[in-house]
TORKOL-4160 file (C-alpha; in steps of 0.2 Angstrom, whole numbers, padded with zeros to 4 digits, m for minus):
317
<pt num="1" X="m0263" Y="m0403" Z="0249"/>
<pt num="2" X="m0253" Y="m0387" Z="0249"/>
<pt num="3" X="m0234" Y="m0393" Z="0255"/>
<pt num="4" X="m0231" Y="m0376" Z="0262"/>
<pt num="5" X="m0245" Y="m0375" Z="0274"/>
<pt num="6" X="m0239" Y="m0387" Z="0287"/>
<pt num="7" X="m0222" Y="m0387" Z="0286"/>
<pt num="8" X="m0222" Y="m0399" Z="0302"/>
<pt num="9" X="m0231" Y="m0412" Z="0295"/>
<pt num="10" X="m0227" Y="m0411" Z="0277"/>
<pt num="11" X="m0217" Y="m0425" Z="0269"/>
<pt num="12" X="m0209" Y="m0410" Z="0259"/>
<pt num="13" X="m0194" Y="m0399" Z="0262"/>
<pt num="14" X="m0199" Y="m0384" Z="0253"/>
<pt num="15" X="m0184" Y="m0371" Z="0248"/>
<pt num="16" X="m0184" Y="m0354" Z="0242"/>
<pt num="17" X="m0177" Y="m0350" Z="0224"/>
<pt num="18" X="m0160" Y="m0343" Z="0233"/>
<pt num="19" X="m0159" Y="m0358" Z="0245"/>
<pt num="20" X="m0161" Y="m0371" Z="0230"/>
<pt num="21" X="m0150" Y="m0361" Z="0218"/>
<pt num="22" X="m0136" Y="m0364" Z="0234"/>
<pt num="23" X="m0138" Y="m0383" Z="0231"/>
<pt num="24" X="m0130" Y="m0381" Z="0214"/>
<pt num="25" X="m0113" Y="m0381" Z="0224"/>
<pt num="26" X="m0099" Y="m0382" Z="0209"/>
<pt num="27" X="m0108" Y="m0390" Z="0197"/>
<pt num="28" X="m0102" Y="m0383" Z="0181"/>
<pt num="29" X="m0113" Y="m0375" Z="0168"/>
<pt num="30" X="m0114" Y="m0387" Z="0152"/>
<pt num="31" X="m0126" Y="m0379" Z="0141"/>
<pt num="32" X="m0123" Y="m0363" Z="0129"/>
<pt num="33" X="m0136" Y="m0349" Z="0129"/>
<pt num="34" X="m0140" Y="m0353" Z="0112"/>
<pt num="35" X="m0143" Y="m0372" Z="0118"/>
<pt num="36" X="m0156" Y="m0366" Z="0131"/>
<pt num="37" X="m0166" Y="m0355" Z="0119"/>
<pt num="38" X="m0168" Y="m0370" Z="0107"/>
<pt num="39" X="m0174" Y="m0382" Z="0122"/>
<pt num="40" X="m0191" Y="m0370" Z="0127"/>
<pt num="41" X="m0207" Y="m0372" Z="0119"/>
<pt num="42" X="m0216" Y="m0360" Z="0109"/>
<pt num="43" X="m0224" Y="m0350" Z="0125"/>
<pt num="44" X="m0213" Y="m0355" Z="0138"/>
<pt num="45" X="m0200" Y="m0345" Z="0147"/>
<pt num="46" X="m0181" Y="m0352" Z="0150"/>
<pt num="47" X="m0165" Y="m0343" Z="0150"/>
<pt num="48" X="m0147" Y="m0347" Z="0157"/>
<pt num="49" X="m0153" Y="m0340" Z="0175"/>
<pt num="50" X="m0166" Y="m0351" Z="0176"/>
<pt num="51" X="m0155" Y="m0367" Z="0172"/>
<pt num="52" X="m0141" Y="m0362" Z="0182"/>
<pt num="53" X="m0151" Y="m0360" Z="0199"/>
<pt num="54" X="m0166" Y="m0371" Z="0196"/>
<pt num="55" X="m0161" Y="m0385" Z="0184"/>
<pt num="56" X="m0142" Y="m0387" Z="0187"/>
<pt num="57" X="m0145" Y="m0391" Z="0206"/>
<pt num="58" X="m0159" Y="m0403" Z="0201"/>
<pt num="59" X="m0148" Y="m0412" Z="0189"/>
<pt num="60" X="m0135" Y="m0413" Z="0203"/>
<pt num="61" X="m0148" Y="m0421" Z="0214"/>
<pt num="62" X="m0154" Y="m0433" Z="0200"/>
<pt num="63" X="m0135" Y="m0438" Z="0198"/>
<pt num="64" X="m0135" Y="m0443" Z="0217"/>
<pt num="65" X="m0150" Y="m0454" Z="0214"/>
<pt num="66" X="m0144" Y="m0461" Z="0198"/>
<pt num="67" X="m0127" Y="m0467" Z="0206"/>
<pt num="68" X="m0136" Y="m0473" Z="0222"/>
<pt num="69" X="m0148" Y="m0483" Z="0212"/>
<pt num="70" X="m0135" Y="m0491" Z="0204"/>
<pt num="71" X="m0125" Y="m0496" Z="0218"/>
<pt num="72" X="m0140" Y="m0504" Z="0225"/>
<pt num="73" X="m0144" Y="m0514" Z="0209"/>
<pt num="74" X="m0128" Y="m0520" Z="0210"/>
<pt num="75" X="m0128" Y="m0526" Z="0227"/>
<pt num="76" X="m0146" Y="m0533" Z="0225"/>
<pt num="77" X="m0138" Y="m0543" Z="0209"/>
<pt num="78" X="m0125" Y="m0550" Z="0220"/>
<pt num="79" X="m0136" Y="m0556" Z="0235"/>
<pt num="80" X="m0147" Y="m0564" Z="0221"/>
<pt num="81" X="m0134" Y="m0572" Z="0210"/>
<pt num="82" X="m0141" Y="m0563" Z="0195"/>
<pt num="83" X="m0134" Y="m0558" Z="0178"/>
<pt num="84" X="m0149" Y="m0548" Z="0172"/>
<pt num="85" X="m0143" Y="m0533" Z="0165"/>
<pt num="86" X="m0144" Y="m0514" Z="0171"/>
<pt num="87" X="m0160" Y="m0506" Z="0173"/>
<pt num="88" X="m0162" Y="m0490" Z="0166"/>
<pt num="89" X="m0166" Y="m0476" Z="0180"/>
<pt num="90" X="m0183" Y="m0469" Z="0174"/>
<pt num="91" X="m0189" Y="m0452" Z="0179"/>
<pt num="92" X="m0207" Y="m0446" Z="0178"/>
<pt num="93" X="m0213" Y="m0428" Z="0173"/>
<pt num="94" X="m0230" Y="m0423" Z="0174"/>
<pt num="95" X="m0241" Y="m0408" Z="0178"/>
<pt num="96" X="m0256" Y="m0398" Z="0169"/>
<pt num="97" X="m0256" Y="m0392" Z="0150"/>
<pt num="98" X="m0246" Y="m0378" Z="0148"/>
<pt num="99" X="m0236" Y="m0378" Z="0162"/>
<pt num="100" X="m0220" Y="m0382" Z="0153"/>
<pt num="101" X="m0218" Y="m0401" Z="0155"/>
<pt num="102" X="m0208" Y="m0403" Z="0138"/>
<pt num="103" X="m0196" Y="m0388" Z="0142"/>
<pt num="104" X="m0192" Y="m0396" Z="0159"/>
<pt num="105" X="m0189" Y="m0413" Z="0152"/>
<pt num="106" X="m0179" Y="m0407" Z="0136"/>
<pt num="107" X="m0167" Y="m0397" Z="0149"/>
<pt num="108" X="m0166" Y="m0412" Z="0161"/>
<pt num="109" X="m0161" Y="m0424" Z="0147"/>
<pt num="110" X="m0149" Y="m0411" Z="0139"/>
<pt num="111" X="m0140" Y="m0409" Z="0158"/>
<pt num="112" X="m0140" Y="m0425" Z="0162"/>
<pt num="113" X="m0133" Y="m0433" Z="0146"/>
<pt num="114" X="m0116" Y="m0421" Z="0148"/>
<pt num="115" X="m0114" Y="m0430" Z="0167"/>
<pt num="116" X="m0099" Y="m0439" Z="0170"/>
<pt num="117" X="m0099" Y="m0452" Z="0163"/>
<pt num="118" X="m0112" Y="m0444" Z="0150"/>
<pt num="119" X="m0124" Y="m0458" Z="0151"/>
<pt num="120" X="m0138" Y="m0463" Z="0138"/>
<pt num="121" X="m0153" Y="m0454" Z="0141"/>
<pt num="122" X="m0170" Y="m0455" Z="0131"/>
<pt num="123" X="m0185" Y="m0444" Z="0131"/>
<pt num="124" X="m0203" Y="m0451" Z="0129"/>
<pt num="125" X="m0220" Y="m0442" Z="0129"/>
<pt num="126" X="m0235" Y="m0452" Z="0133"/>
<pt num="127" X="m0245" Y="m0442" Z="0118"/>
<pt num="128" X="m0238" Y="m0457" Z="0109"/>
<pt num="129" X="m0250" Y="m0469" Z="0119"/>
<pt num="130" X="m0265" Y="m0459" Z="0117"/>
<pt num="131" X="m0277" Y="m0469" Z="0108"/>
<pt num="132" X="m0279" Y="m0464" Z="0088"/>
<pt num="133" X="m0292" Y="m0451" Z="0084"/>
<pt num="134" X="m0303" Y="m0464" Z="0076"/>
<pt num="135" X="m0304" Y="m0474" Z="0092"/>
<pt num="136" X="m0308" Y="m0459" Z="0102"/>
<pt num="137" X="m0321" Y="m0453" Z="0091"/>
<pt num="138" X="m0329" Y="m0470" Z="0091"/>
<pt num="139" X="m0328" Y="m0471" Z="0109"/>
<pt num="140" X="m0336" Y="m0453" Z="0111"/>
<pt num="141" X="m0319" Y="m0448" Z="0121"/>
<pt num="142" X="m0312" Y="m0435" Z="0110"/>
<pt num="143" X="m0320" Y="m0422" Z="0123"/>
<pt num="144" X="m0309" Y="m0432" Z="0135"/>
<pt num="145" X="m0292" Y="m0432" Z="0125"/>
<pt num="146" X="m0280" Y="m0432" Z="0140"/>
<pt num="147" X="m0290" Y="m0440" Z="0152"/>
<pt num="148" X="m0284" Y="m0456" Z="0160"/>
<pt num="149" X="m0295" Y="m0466" Z="0148"/>
<pt num="150" X="m0291" Y="m0458" Z="0132"/>
<pt num="151" X="m0273" Y="m0467" Z="0133"/>
<pt num="152" X="m0268" Y="m0485" Z="0128"/>
<pt num="153" X="m0264" Y="m0489" Z="0145"/>
<pt num="154" X="m0258" Y="m0508" Z="0143"/>
<pt num="155" X="m0247" Y="m0503" Z="0129"/>
<pt num="156" X="m0239" Y="m0488" Z="0140"/>
<pt num="157" X="m0236" Y="m0500" Z="0153"/>
<pt num="158" X="m0230" Y="m0516" Z="0142"/>
<pt num="159" X="m0217" Y="m0502" Z="0135"/>
<pt num="160" X="m0211" Y="m0497" Z="0153"/>
<pt num="161" X="m0210" Y="m0516" Z="0160"/>
<pt num="162" X="m0200" Y="m0519" Z="0143"/>
<pt num="163" X="m0189" Y="m0504" Z="0147"/>
<pt num="164" X="m0187" Y="m0509" Z="0166"/>
<pt num="165" X="m0182" Y="m0530" Z="0160"/>
<pt num="166" X="m0169" Y="m0522" Z="0148"/>
<pt num="167" X="m0176" Y="m0528" Z="0132"/>
<pt num="168" X="m0168" Y="m0520" Z="0117"/>
<pt num="169" X="m0175" Y="m0511" Z="0107"/>
<pt num="170" X="m0191" Y="m0505" Z="0113"/>
<pt num="171" X="m0203" Y="m0494" Z="0102"/>
<pt num="172" X="m0215" Y="m0481" Z="0105"/>
<pt num="173" X="m0227" Y="m0473" Z="0094"/>
<pt num="174" X="m0227" Y="m0455" Z="0088"/>
<pt num="175" X="m0239" Y="m0442" Z="0091"/>
<pt num="176" X="m0242" Y="m0425" Z="0080"/>
<pt num="177" X="m0248" Y="m0411" Z="0087"/>
<pt num="178" X="m0250" Y="m0405" Z="0069"/>
<pt num="179" X="m0262" Y="m0418" Z="0065"/>
<pt num="180" X="m0267" Y="m0421" Z="0085"/>
<pt num="181" X="m0267" Y="m0439" Z="0081"/>
<pt num="182" X="m0255" Y="m0455" Z="0080"/>
<pt num="183" X="m0244" Y="m0454" Z="0066"/>
<pt num="184" X="m0247" Y="m0472" Z="0057"/>
<pt num="185" X="m0231" Y="m0483" Z="0055"/>
<pt num="186" X="m0220" Y="m0473" Z="0064"/>
<pt num="187" X="m0210" Y="m0476" Z="0078"/>
<pt num="188" X="m0196" Y="m0470" Z="0091"/>
<pt num="189" X="m0186" Y="m0484" Z="0096"/>
<pt num="190" X="m0179" Y="m0484" Z="0115"/>
<pt num="191" X="m0162" Y="m0495" Z="0116"/>
<pt num="192" X="m0158" Y="m0498" Z="0134"/>
<pt num="193" X="m0153" Y="m0481" Z="0140"/>
<pt num="194" X="m0145" Y="m0477" Z="0156"/>
<pt num="195" X="m0159" Y="m0465" Z="0160"/>
<pt num="196" X="m0177" Y="m0462" Z="0153"/>
<pt num="197" X="m0187" Y="m0447" Z="0155"/>
<pt num="198" X="m0205" Y="m0450" Z="0152"/>
<pt num="199" X="m0216" Y="m0435" Z="0150"/>
<pt num="200" X="m0234" Y="m0432" Z="0151"/>
<pt num="201" X="m0251" Y="m0426" Z="0159"/>
<pt num="202" X="m0256" Y="m0441" Z="0171"/>
<pt num="203" X="m0240" Y="m0450" Z="0173"/>
<pt num="204" X="m0242" Y="m0450" Z="0192"/>
<pt num="205" X="m0261" Y="m0457" Z="0191"/>
<pt num="206" X="m0264" Y="m0471" Z="0203"/>
<pt num="207" X="m0283" Y="m0475" Z="0204"/>
<pt num="208" X="m0293" Y="m0483" Z="0216"/>
<pt num="209" X="m0288" Y="m0498" Z="0226"/>
<pt num="210" X="m0292" Y="m0515" Z="0220"/>
<pt num="211" X="m0302" Y="m0526" Z="0231"/>
<pt num="212" X="m0293" Y="m0543" Z="0236"/>
<pt num="213" X="m0276" Y="m0538" Z="0235"/>
<pt num="214" X="m0275" Y="m0540" Z="0217"/>
<pt num="215" X="m0258" Y="m0533" Z="0210"/>
<pt num="216" X="m0264" Y="m0518" Z="0198"/>
<pt num="217" X="m0248" Y="m0509" Z="0191"/>
<pt num="218" X="m0248" Y="m0490" Z="0187"/>
<pt num="219" X="m0236" Y="m0479" Z="0176"/>
<pt num="220" X="m0229" Y="m0471" Z="0192"/>
<pt num="221" X="m0224" Y="m0489" Z="0197"/>
<pt num="222" X="m0210" Y="m0490" Z="0185"/>
<pt num="223" X="m0202" Y="m0472" Z="0191"/>
<pt num="224" X="m0187" Y="m0470" Z="0200"/>
<pt num="225" X="m0189" Y="m0452" Z="0203"/>
<pt num="226" X="m0203" Y="m0439" Z="0197"/>
<pt num="227" X="m0206" Y="m0422" Z="0196"/>
<pt num="228" X="m0222" Y="m0412" Z="0195"/>
<pt num="229" X="m0223" Y="m0395" Z="0188"/>
<pt num="230" X="m0235" Y="m0384" Z="0197"/>
<pt num="231" X="m0243" Y="m0367" Z="0195"/>
<pt num="232" X="m0259" Y="m0359" Z="0200"/>
<pt num="233" X="m0274" Y="m0361" Z="0190"/>
<pt num="234" X="m0278" Y="m0344" Z="0185"/>
<pt num="235" X="m0260" Y="m0344" Z="0178"/>
<pt num="236" X="m0261" Y="m0360" Z="0168"/>
<pt num="237" X="m0277" Y="m0354" Z="0161"/>
<pt num="238" X="m0268" Y="m0339" Z="0157"/>
<pt num="239" X="m0254" Y="m0347" Z="0148"/>
<pt num="240" X="m0266" Y="m0361" Z="0140"/>
<pt num="241" X="m0274" Y="m0345" Z="0130"/>
<pt num="242" X="m0257" Y="m0338" Z="0127"/>
<pt num="243" X="m0251" Y="m0354" Z="0119"/>
<pt num="244" X="m0267" Y="m0357" Z="0110"/>
<pt num="245" X="m0265" Y="m0339" Z="0101"/>
<pt num="246" X="m0247" Y="m0341" Z="0098"/>
<pt num="247" X="m0251" Y="m0358" Z="0089"/>
<pt num="248" X="m0265" Y="m0350" Z="0079"/>
<pt num="249" X="m0252" Y="m0339" Z="0071"/>
<pt num="250" X="m0239" Y="m0354" Z="0067"/>
<pt num="251" X="m0245" Y="m0371" Z="0068"/>
<pt num="252" X="m0263" Y="m0368" Z="0064"/>
<pt num="253" X="m0257" Y="m0363" Z="0046"/>
<pt num="254" X="m0251" Y="m0379" Z="0041"/>
<pt num="255" X="m0265" Y="m0388" Z="0029"/>
<pt num="256" X="m0262" Y="m0404" Z="0040"/>
<pt num="257" X="m0268" Y="m0394" Z="0056"/>
<pt num="258" X="m0280" Y="m0403" Z="0066"/>
<pt num="259" X="m0284" Y="m0386" Z="0072"/>
<pt num="260" X="m0283" Y="m0376" Z="0055"/>
<pt num="261" X="m0303" Y="m0371" Z="0058"/>
<pt num="262" X="m0298" Y="m0359" Z="0070"/>
<pt num="263" X="m0285" Y="m0350" Z="0060"/>
<pt num="264" X="m0297" Y="m0336" Z="0054"/>
<pt num="265" X="m0304" Y="m0332" Z="0070"/>
<pt num="266" X="m0303" Y="m0314" Z="0076"/>
<pt num="267" X="m0292" Y="m0311" Z="0093"/>
<pt num="268" X="m0308" Y="m0310" Z="0103"/>
<pt num="269" X="m0315" Y="m0326" Z="0096"/>
<pt num="270" X="m0299" Y="m0336" Z="0097"/>
<pt num="271" X="m0298" Y="m0330" Z="0116"/>
<pt num="272" X="m0315" Y="m0336" Z="0119"/>
<pt num="273" X="m0312" Y="m0353" Z="0110"/>
<pt num="274" X="m0297" Y="m0357" Z="0121"/>
<pt num="275" X="m0307" Y="m0351" Z="0137"/>
<pt num="276" X="m0320" Y="m0362" Z="0132"/>
<pt num="277" X="m0308" Y="m0378" Z="0130"/>
<pt num="278" X="m0298" Y="m0375" Z="0143"/>
<pt num="279" X="m0314" Y="m0373" Z="0155"/>
<pt num="280" X="m0324" Y="m0389" Z="0148"/>
<pt num="281" X="m0309" Y="m0400" Z="0146"/>
<pt num="282" X="m0292" Y="m0395" Z="0153"/>
<pt num="283" X="m0298" Y="m0388" Z="0170"/>
<pt num="284" X="m0309" Y="m0403" Z="0173"/>
<pt num="285" X="m0295" Y="m0415" Z="0169"/>
<pt num="286" X="m0283" Y="m0405" Z="0180"/>
<pt num="287" X="m0295" Y="m0405" Z="0195"/>
<pt num="288" X="m0300" Y="m0423" Z="0194"/>
<pt num="289" X="m0285" Y="m0432" Z="0185"/>
<pt num="290" X="m0270" Y="m0423" Z="0187"/>
<pt num="291" X="m0268" Y="m0410" Z="0201"/>
<pt num="292" X="m0273" Y="m0424" Z="0215"/>
<pt num="293" X="m0256" Y="m0434" Z="0210"/>
<pt num="294" X="m0246" Y="m0418" Z="0214"/>
<pt num="295" X="m0242" Y="m0426" Z="0232"/>
<pt num="296" X="m0235" Y="m0440" Z="0224"/>
<pt num="297" X="m0221" Y="m0433" Z="0216"/>
<pt num="298" X="m0203" Y="m0433" Z="0222"/>
<pt num="299" X="m0200" Y="m0415" Z="0219"/>
<pt num="300" X="m0212" Y="m0401" Z="0215"/>
<pt num="301" X="m0206" Y="m0387" Z="0205"/>
<pt num="302" X="m0218" Y="m0371" Z="0208"/>
<pt num="303" X="m0220" Y="m0358" Z="0195"/>
<pt num="304" X="m0225" Y="m0340" Z="0196"/>
<pt num="305" X="m0234" Y="m0330" Z="0185"/>
<pt num="306" X="m0219" Y="m0327" Z="0174"/>
<pt num="307" X="m0214" Y="m0345" Z="0171"/>
<pt num="308" X="m0200" Y="m0344" Z="0184"/>
<pt num="309" X="m0197" Y="m0355" Z="0196"/>
<pt num="310" X="m0200" Y="m0349" Z="0214"/>
<pt num="311" X="m0200" Y="m0363" Z="0227"/>
<pt num="312" X="m0193" Y="m0381" Z="0225"/>
<pt num="313" X="m0202" Y="m0394" Z="0237"/>
<pt num="314" X="m0192" Y="m0410" Z="0238"/>
<pt num="315" X="m0200" Y="m0427" Z="0247"/>
<pt num="316" X="m0190" Y="m0432" Z="0262"/>
<pt num="317" X="m0183" Y="m0450" Z="0263"/>
């Protein structure tokens, strides 16, 4: 559904870049240009202006959501006469491959950490919950890596349930984009953060409704707020190819790299290889599993061809 097509029927309010930038109000800029440069991914575009006009207002909105949720938690705790610990506020960040999810997640983490009273903000990617390559190969899922069935969903749900329950510490597996696999015996510990950002392709995935009213949890059930990074498919395809070519000149040189086989391709061969991977795997995943989750997001950031966010759509309360 195009959230801009039927403004009177849409559950979203859509803002131009200028309109959204005005929502910054008097929010101070807390990141230096050098820090902003360090947050962006290899192929992505990010500068101070993008942070000031888009991400500062987003962080201001999120701080209001966090404060309101904490107040509601205290009220419910009083109502229940409960002594359970404060639950972390969980933010989901989803979207297509090459759209800039990692950059957005890192920028939000950096900004939110500096909001008074400087909360503890952790970031986890769902890549760590992919099945190991050996399992994907055994199950014939290597050509569906990144599809919902390629993830260890029970482990991911258990991780989020433990986070929401306030257990400490909780461990998440680590994924290597060099070896294209889970790193054995390596974990990232999440120890009761105030805010947790969960970034991944299919974080807003739901699925078919179960028969008989049986409760089936989804990753998005644990989110208090969600962001979808959006761009048109031809633009995403172009970015994916550009990223592939950029990696070929850097990460593919590493002898541990799963993609080292592509290192000696000519520019034309590398471009054709990237296009083939996009068409056969990523486009199918986008059409079937990722794009349909866009209307479930709280906030949609729509990028133009130059990676600059052009419109912001916020779900109505």
